C-alpha positions as a printed Julia matrix, in Angstrom:
213×3 Matrix{Float64}:
 34.86  75.61  -1.61
 33.08  75.12   1.79
 31.29  72.31   0.13
 34.65  70.63  -0.69
 36.19  71.03   2.64
 33.14  69.68   4.16
 33.47  66.78   1.9
 37.31  66.26   2.78
 36.74  66.38   6.49
 33.71  63.71   5.92
 36.75  61.37   4.1
 39.33  61.66   7.1
 36.47  61.2    9.62
 35.75  57.75   7.85
 39.15  57.06   7.35
 39.66  57.27  11.0
 36.71  55.45  12.61
 38.54  52.15  12.81
 41.28  53.79  14.98
 38.82  55.76  17.08
 36.31  53.01  17.66
 39.11  50.28  18.25
 40.91  52.61  20.88
 37.5   53.13  22.39
 37.18  49.04  22.64
 40.51  48.6   24.23
 40.04  51.86  26.72
 36.69  50.39  27.75
 38.48  46.78  28.46
 40.95  48.73  30.34
 38.62  50.64  32.66
 36.89  47.64  33.17
 39.79  45.86  34.43
 40.64  48.92  36.88
 36.85  48.74  38.23
 37.64  44.78  38.8
 40.89  45.55  40.34
 39.52  48.5   42.72
 36.93  45.84  44.15
 37.27  43.41  47.23
 34.6   40.84  45.74
 33.48  40.03  42.54
 30.82  41.87  40.69
 27.45  40.83  41.26
 26.36  40.02  38.33
 29.53  37.94  37.87
 28.78  35.5   40.78
 24.99  35.5   39.89
 25.86  34.07  36.46
 28.7   31.66  37.72
 26.02  30.43  40.37
 23.63  29.82  37.79
 26.01  27.91  35.48
 27.02  25.6   38.76
 23.49  24.61  39.09
 22.98  23.39  35.85
 26.28  21.41  34.89
 25.84  18.45  33.13
 27.68  16.09  30.4
 25.5   17.3   27.95
 26.97  21.06  28.2
 30.58  20.23  29.49
 31.44  18.14  26.85
 31.02  20.93  24.11
 32.28  23.34  26.47
 35.72  21.28  26.75
 35.66  20.99  22.8
 35.6   25.05  22.93
 38.24  25.19  25.52
 40.6   23.33  23.32
 40.16  25.25  20.02
 39.98  28.43  21.52
 43.28  28.59  23.38
 46.73  26.73  24.39
 48.69  25.6   21.55
 45.52  24.9   18.82
 44.26  28.29  19.57
 47.16  30.5   19.76
 49.37  28.77  17.23
 47.49  26.28  14.86
 44.57  28.85  14.21
 46.41  31.93  13.18
 49.02  30.12  11.05
 46.51  28.35   9.6
 44.42  30.98   8.6
 47.28  33.15   7.45
 48.7   30.33   5.36
 45.28  29.91   3.77
 45.15  33.55   2.42
 49.0   33.51   1.72
 48.26  30.4   -0.74
 45.31  32.24  -2.18
 47.6   35.19  -3.02
 46.32  37.42  -0.31
 49.35  38.29   1.45
 48.64  41.19   2.93
 45.36  39.81   4.42
 47.69  36.57   5.82
 49.8   39.55   7.47
 46.82  41.42   8.91
 45.55  37.96   9.94
 48.79  36.92  11.98
 49.76  40.2   13.29
 46.03  40.65  14.87
 46.08  37.69  16.64
 49.61  38.02  17.79
 48.89  41.55  18.81
 45.54  40.21  20.65
 47.35  37.71  22.63
 49.89  40.2   23.87
 47.64  42.75  24.94
 45.68  39.77  26.97
 48.81  38.69  28.64
 49.93  42.2   29.54
 46.51  42.99  31.12
 46.3   39.37  32.92
 50.04  40.42  34.32
 48.75  44.04  35.33
 45.56  43.21  37.18
 46.36  39.51  38.5
 42.54  38.96  39.08
 41.84  35.59  40.47
 39.88  32.63  38.73
 36.73  31.43  39.77
 37.51  28.49  42.52
 34.75  26.11  40.69
 37.13  25.99  37.51
 37.09  22.6   35.5
 39.72  23.0   33.3
 43.6   24.2   33.82
 44.81  27.45  33.23
 47.33  30.01  33.62
 47.32  32.88  36.43
 45.22  35.9   35.76
 41.68  35.65  35.3
 40.63  38.92  33.21
 40.77  39.55  30.53
 39.6   36.03  28.63
 42.22  35.38  26.24
 40.0   32.73  24.82
 37.27  35.04  23.96
 39.67  37.61  22.67
 41.05  34.99  20.41
 37.72  34.34  18.91
 36.47  38.04  18.69
 40.18  38.71  16.8
 39.42  35.86  14.51
 35.77  37.06  13.86
 36.31  40.37  12.82
 39.35  39.63  10.95
 37.12  37.22   8.78
 34.35  39.81   8.28
 36.57  42.29   7.37
 38.45  40.01   4.87
 35.8   37.8    3.7
 32.91  40.51   3.41
 30.36  37.67   3.8
 26.99  37.8    5.65
 27.14  34.21   6.75
 30.68  34.86   8.17
 29.45  37.73  10.12
 26.94  35.62  11.63
 29.29  32.65  12.16
 31.41  34.99  13.9
 29.36  36.57  16.42
 27.94  32.7   17.33
 31.6   31.36  17.66
 32.19  34.5   20.0
 28.9   34.05  22.28
 29.68  30.44  22.45
 33.34  30.84  23.71
 31.86  33.53  26.12
 29.26  30.92  27.65
 31.78  28.15  27.59
 34.42  30.09  29.62
 31.97  30.68  32.38
 30.23  27.73  32.58
 33.64  25.83  33.04
 34.51  28.19  35.77
 37.32  29.59  33.79
 36.45  32.97  33.56
 34.04  35.55  35.5
 31.46  36.94  32.88
 33.28  40.04  33.16
 36.43  38.56  31.96
 34.9   37.51  28.81
 33.16  40.75  28.08
 37.03  42.4   28.7
 38.19  39.74  26.21
 35.65  40.45  23.45
 36.49  44.18  23.86
 40.08  43.23  23.32
 39.83  41.18  20.4
 37.09  43.79  18.44
 39.39  46.44  19.24
 43.03  45.19  18.25
 41.41  43.6   14.78
 39.79  47.26  14.0
 42.64  49.21  14.75
 45.25  47.03  12.71
 42.76  46.98   9.95
 43.51  51.1    9.41
 47.42  50.54   8.3
 46.0   47.64   6.22
 42.76  48.5    4.7
 44.32  49.93   1.5
 46.59  47.28   0.76
 43.97  44.56   1.69
 41.43  46.07  -0.68
 43.61  46.32  -3.68
 44.67  42.84  -3.32
 40.67  41.5   -3.11
 39.81  43.74  -5.95
């Protein structure tokens, strides 16, 4: 009897780990935002990383960074990528996967905008692109992290995991290089993207598993 209860408890913990880890990631993002908001100057590491990028700006790096700026945000990153991904899964007759894809993208973007408004952090003055108000958190990085985690969950392929991690890291580097964000903004964005994608996986998990099996 005790062994059965132990197995049942283990299954419940396993079932709830996406919620626990996802909420933990979002909590860390909010706490980071609070830490930043209570400071009167940039975090030392933020300034150090930005200064390093400023010293090494060149067309060789600026052009690919601008490409990442385009594909990771604006109308393309916010609308085309989520809708296109959802449509692809819908055509593949994975309707729950499509719904999860677009729901995670929309919720991630919503959380980013809420925190931008809440904290109102100023962007670096050396920014090379046009951007909206609010530096924390990075919407581009949140979008990329959400996309990466969602595709890792839905496709279950090692190459997707590798590509997703590389894509997110490149987005972090490009946003910092362009002066669009401080490094801590990108960390906050990554936490939000991962947290939202994992939290939403919990209610969709059974349906997604059923239609992919």
